[in-house]
C-alpha positions in Angstrom: 136.6 36.4 -5.2 139.5 35.7 -7.4 140.3 32.2 -8.5 143.0 30.6 -6.3 145.0 29.4 -9.3 145.0 32.9 -10.8 146.1 34.4 -7.5 148.9 31.8 -7.1 150.1 32.5 -10.7 150.1 36.3 -10.1 152.0 35.9 -6.9 154.6 33.6 -8.5 155.0 36.1 -11.4 155.3 39.0 -9.0 158.1 37.2 -7.1 159.8 36.4 -10.4 159.6 40.1 -11.4 161.1 41.2 -8.1 164.0 38.9 -8.5 164.6 39.9 -12.1 164.4 43.5 -11.2 167.0 43.1 -8.5 169.3 41.2 -10.9 168.9 43.9 -13.5 170.0 46.6 -11.0 173.1 44.6 -9.9 174.6 43.2 -13.1 178.3 42.4 -12.7 180.8 43.6 -15.3 181.9 40.0 -16.1 178.5 38.6 -16.9 178.1 37.4 -20.6 176.0 39.7 -22.8 173.6 36.9 -23.6 172.8 36.4 -19.8 172.3 40.2 -19.5 169.8 40.0 -22.4 168.0 37.1 -20.8 167.6 39.0 -17.5 166.3 42.2 -19.2 164.0 40.4 -21.7 162.7 38.2 -18.9 161.9 41.2 -16.8 160.1 42.9 -19.6 158.0 39.8 -20.5 157.0 39.2 -16.9 156.1 42.9 -16.5 153.9 42.7 -19.6 152.2 39.6 -18.3 151.5 41.1 -14.9 150.2 44.4 -16.4 147.8 42.3 -18.5 146.7 40.3 -15.5 146.0 43.6 -13.7 143.8 44.6 -16.6 141.9 41.3 -16.7 141.2 41.1 -13.0 140.5 44.8 -12.6 143.1 45.3 -9.9 146.1 47.6 -9.7 148.2 45.3 -7.6 151.2 45.2 -10.0 150.9 48.8 -10.9 150.9 49.7 -7.2 154.0 47.5 -6.7 155.8 49.5 -9.5 154.9 52.7 -7.8 156.3 51.6 -4.4 
């Protein structure tokens, strides 16, 4: 059974990724370039963290989410 703290962290990061992904698909034209960069870099960092967590816990939860 997975550690509850691990599961909570993974769930929180997954929700953060979903929000950043939605933001990255709907970037308004008037948003500052620095804010766009923060969204895109943040999304990439969270994605890398979740992919590593999948590797460590032996699941494909995040990979499956990406394929949905």
